[in-house]
C-alpha positions, -999 to 999 in steps of 0.1 A, spaced: 0 0 0 26 25 -10 7 48 -33 -3 83 -21 -40 76 -30 -40 45 -9 -24 63 20 -50 91 18 -77 64 18 -63 46 49 -65 79 68 -102 73 65 -101 37 75 -115 28 108 -86 9 124 -94 -15 151 -67 -31 171 -77 -65 185 -76 -65 222 -50 -86 240 -77 -111 250 -87 -116 214 -52 -119 202 -46 -145 228 -77 -165 221 -67 -201 226 -39 -214 205 -51 -250 206 -65 -260 171 -100 -273 168 -103 -311 172 -82 -331 147 -102 -355 126 -94 -392 124 -95 -405 88 -122 -431 84 -140 -421 115 -177 -428 119 -202 -400 115 -198 -375 142 -228 -371 166 -213 -350 194 -243 -327 200 -254 -331 236 -288 -347 230 -292 -366 262 -303 -337 283 -334 -330 263 -362 -355 265 -379 -353 231 -370 -373 200 -338 -359 185 -340 -339 152 -312 -351 130 -294 -325 109 -266 -335 86 -235 -315 78 -209 -321 50 -175 -305 54 -139 -310 44 -127 -326 76 -96 -341 59 -75 -330 30 -60 -296 22 -90 -276 34 -95 -296 66 -89 -267 89 -117 -247 74 -142 -275 74 -133 -285 110 -138 -249 122 -172 -247 105 -182 -280 121 -171 -268 155 -189 -235 151 -221 -255 144 -214 -277 174 -213 -246 196 -247 -236 184 -260 -271 188 -249 -271 225 -264 -237 230 -298 -245 216 -299 -279 234 -291 -262 267 -321 -240 260 -343 -270 257 -339 -278 220 -366 -271 194 -399 -273 212 -385 -299 235 -366 -318 209 -328 -318 209 -306 -312 178 -285 -342 167 -258 -328 144 -243 -356 122 -211 -347 103 -198 -364 72 -163 -357 56 -161 -346 20 -123 -337 18 -137 -309 -5 -141 -336 -32 -173 -336 -52 -177 -374 -53 -171 -377 -16 -196 -349 -9 -223 -367 -30 -215 -400 -12 -217 -382 22 -251 -367 13 -265 -401 3 -253 -416 36 -268 -389 56 -303 -392 41 -304 -430 37 -286 -443 67 -290 -414 92 -324 -402 80 -315 -365 85 -342 -340 78 -319 -312 64 -283 -308 55 -257 -280 58 -228 -279 34 -206 -285 15 -180 -257 19 -164 -255 -16 -184 -247 -47 -175 -279 -65 -186 -303 -38 -217 -281 -32 -227 -283 -68 -223 -321 -66 -248 -322 -37 -273 -297 -50 -290 -320 -75 -293 -347 -49 -310 -323 -24 -335 -313 -51 -341 -349 -62 -347 -362 -27 -364 -330 -15 -341 -324 14 -334 -287 24 -298 -277 19 -283 -247 36 -253 -236 17 -227 -222 41 -197 -211 20 -199 -219 -18 -200 -187 -38 -203 -199 -74 -233 -182 -90 -249 -215 -102 -259 -226 -67 -289 -204 -64 -292 -189 -99 -328 -196 -111 -314 -203 -146 -289 -229 -132 -292 -249 -100 -314 -226 -80 -343 -244 -64 -369 -241 -35 -348 -268 -17 -315 -248 -18 -310 -219 7 -277 -201 5 -267 -179 35 -234 -167 21 -229 -142 -7 -222 -153 -42 -192 -137 -58 -212 -113 -78 -226 -98 -45 -191 -93 -32 -180 -76 -64 -210 -52 -62 -198 -41 -28 -162 -40 -38 -168 -20 -70 -174 11 -50 -138 11 -36 -116 -12 -58 -103 13 -83 -106 48 -68 -101 41 -31 -79 10 -30 -61 19 -62 -64 -17 -77 -64 -6 -113 -45 -33 -130 -47 -65 -108 -33 -99 -116 -60 -125 -109 -47 -156 -92 -72 -183 -84 -75 -219 -72 -85 -241 -102 -120 -252 -92 -156 -239 -96 -150 -213 -69 -117 -199 -83 -127 -200 -119 -161 -184 -112 -144 -156 -91 -118 -150 -119 -146 -146 -144 -166 -121 -123 -136 -99 -116 -122 -100 -151 -157 -90 -165 -159 -62 -139 -125 -47 -149 -131 -50 -186 -164 -32 -181 -147 -4 -163 -120 -1 -190 -92 -15 -169 -79 -47 -183 -65 -71 -158 -27 -78 -157 -33 -115 -163 -51 -146 -150 -35 -177 -136 -48 -208 -118 -34 -228 -89 -38 -264 -81 -55 -269 -47 -27 -291 -34 2 -269 -48 27 -253 -23 53 -237 -46 41 -206 -65 74 -192 -77 65 -196 -113 31 -179 -109 46 -151 -89 74 -145 -113 48 -140 -140 31 -114 -119 64 -97 -112 70 -92 -149 34 -84 -158 33 -48 -146 3 -55 -124 -3 -31 -95 -20 -56 -73 -32 -92 -69 -68 -106 -65 -62 -139 -49 -89 -166 -46 -77 -195 -23 -83 -208 12 -63 -192 40 -36 -218 42 -28 -217 5 -31 -179 5 -6 -176 33 20 -195 12 14 -171 -17 17 -141 6 49 -154 21 65 -163 -12 55 -130 -28 73 -112 1 103 -134 -4 105 -124 -41 102 -87 -32 67 -86 -48 54 -57 -28 19 -55 -41 -14 -52 -22 -34 -85 -22 -72 -87 -20 -87 -121 -12 -124 -123 -20 -145 -153 -10 -152 -145 26 -130 -174 37 -94 -161 38 -88 -151 75 -63 -123 80 -56 -138 114 -45 -170 97 -25 -152 71 -5 -133 97 1 -163 118 13 -185 89 31 -158 68 41 -132 95 28 -97 100 55 -81 79 48 -103 49 11 -98 53 13 -60 51 -12 -48 25 -32 -80 26 -70 -75 25 -99 -99 26 -137 -98 23 -151 -110 56 -185 -124 66 -178 -125 103 -166 -92 116 -178 -99 151 -143 -111 161 -132 -74 156 -163 -57 169 -195 -77 179 -215 -45 176 -210 -45 139 -230 -78 136 -268 -83 134 -266 -102 167 -241 -85 190 -251 -106 220 -247 -139 200 -213 -128 186 -200 -121 221 -213 -154 234 -197 -172 204 -163 -154 208 -163 -163 245 -173 -199 239 -147 -203 212 -120 -190 235 -133 -212 264 -130 -243 243 -93 -235 235 -99 -231 198 -76 -210 177 -87 -174 168 -73 -179 133 -102 -202 125 -130 -181 141 -142 -165 108 -150 -199 93 -165 -212 126 -191 -184 127 -205 -197 94 -213 -229 112 -231 -211 140 -253 -191 115 -260 -221 92 -275 -242 120 -290 -212 138 -312 -203 108 -324 -239 105 -333 -239 142 -351 -206 140 -371 -219 111 -380 -251 130 -391 -232 161 -422 -221 140 -432 -258 134 -452 -279 158 -429 -304 174 -446 -335 160 -448 -320 125 -411 -313 119 -402 -329 85 -380 -321 55 -410 -305 38 -421 -284 68 -385 -272 74 -383 -261 37 -415 -242 41 -403 -226 73 -370 -216 58 -388 -198 30 -403 -175 55 -377 -172 83 -360 -140 93 -332 -143 119 -304 -121 130 -271 -139 125 -236 -132 139 -220 -137 105 -245 -133 76 -265 -103 88 -303 -105 92 -308 -138 74 -337 -139 50 -341 -159 18 -353 -139 -11 -349 -131 -48 -319 -109 -58 -314 -104 -95 -313 -140 -109 -308 -156 -75 -336 -173 -56 -338 -184 -20 -307 -163 -15 -297 -145 17 -282 -110 10 -255 -106 36 -234 -76 43 -198 -77 31 -169 -62 49 -133 -57 40 -106 -61 67 -68 -62 64 -33 -56 76 -25 -19 73 6 -4 89 11 -36 109 -24 -34 124 -56 -54 119 -79 -29 103 -115 -25 91 -113 -11 56 -150 -12 48 -176 -17 74 -205 -42 67 -222 -31 35 -252 -48 19 -250 -55 -18 -274 -35 -40 -289 -52 -71 -287 -35 -105 -319 -19 -117 
């Protein structure tokens, strides 16, 4: 962030230093998975007398994205414990059953089939990445099982001309919503006029690259180049050398936080001193600084869904955000995963809020679907959650998008939560 324009902008930035207690949130990682483990049913169901309500969850608990999936699972567990301590749903406890996908489409599809045939779940949360989610969506529609989409941002998931369906409810923002919010600041305020687009080579990364390439072309600013990364790759010297010689003034990086941290670290090692923006709502600045170092991460920015770790008052449910932060810390989980974990809380929370409106003996997949269509619930992560139409999207929540980052060695709020506005 060396340019004068960017320095002027950052004088306007609301900088928030994390408190000592937040920086010191437990350094113990969330529970490590065991490969081949049986479905996880750790929700405390024994304290509530009614018949358990089985809710499935599909996450990458193993593989290169395991930390994100494990965190999201643990965030949902925190909410399951919370709601069960309150007496469950009209006297019935939540039984959260988790299956591993390793972020692989075939494994995600198999996990979904297990959950509905063996475990008889009434609804499913998942499946993190866009590719595994798109593998699960047709199965949810075919079997008429409500699917709450927690992370996948590919437009197809809820686009009425693609996979959108009354059985698919997305709480997170598709990439086009992120870009609408970012378009107000990308060029003039952040000074990203000629970015190089670097994306993981899957539905999420390719979709994001397409959206941002189209945006810049429409504004008359061609991108410096586009390159794709294998999800399991760890050496990016070739990619970064291309960027170094491209003349690009910035990088738009689509990758999970662990992979992004390697890119940030290696870019710094090459002397590639460019601001990096990570869209996708999944690239935690806490994790980037822990893995790559604060100095290497200078100028790193990310879109964020959960800003409650910085300031609970910026969320739609400040009390819930404070409770979540405190519980995350009390369990000894690592702050670097808290942004992902908050998605798990909201995904299960909105299902439970919908089920509260249903008579206890009438809770079914069909009644849950109907209740989700009409639910409105304040979340800690995804704003005031309500499923509606937005341009071509159906049954789509419209969450606020924030931008946070590392500016002058400090964790900073660059853009406070801003709701995307559809085009006329």
